[in-house]
N, C-alpha and C positions, 0 to 999 in steps of 0.2 A: 787352508784357512780353518781355524777352529771356531766353534761357536763363541768362545770367549773373546775372539777378536772383534766381534760385533758388539760394540759398546752401545747400550741403549742411549738414545738421544743424539748420537753422532751419526749423521746421515750424509752419505756421499750422493752426488748427483747420479741420476740414471745413466747418464753418458759415461761417467767414471766407472761405474760398475759394469756397464756393457763392454767397455774397453778391456776390463779385467777378464770378463767372460771370453771375449775374443782371443785375448792373449793365452788363456788357458787352452783353448782349442788349438791354437797355432803351436803352442809348446808341446802338446801331446800328439799332434798329428791326427787328431780326430778320434783317437781311441783312449777312453778314460779308464784308469784303474779304479778300484773301489774307493781309494782315498781321494782321487781326483774327482770322482763322481760326487762324493760327499761335499767337496769344495764347490763344485758346480751348483749343486742343489742349494747350498747356502747363498751363493752369489745370486741365483735366480730369485730367492726369497728377498734378498736385499734390494735387487733391482725392482721387483714388484712394489716394495715399500717406497722406494724412491719415486716411482711412477705415481703411486697414490698420493704421495706428498706433493708432487708437482701439480697434480690435478686439483688438490685441495687449495693450494696457494693461488692457482689461476682463477679459482671460482670467486 
């Protein structure tokens, strides 16, 4: 996943992003290459944003 694929304003749910993170780990067998590590880091940032968005909406 490239940074360009994260379109500002388009937010997936935390559950969707979490599933993608889990799929990445399954696909790689738990060992990430540098490129996969970068993808993982972007997903974690997206997941955190989704969590923050869910908390704000619930408030």
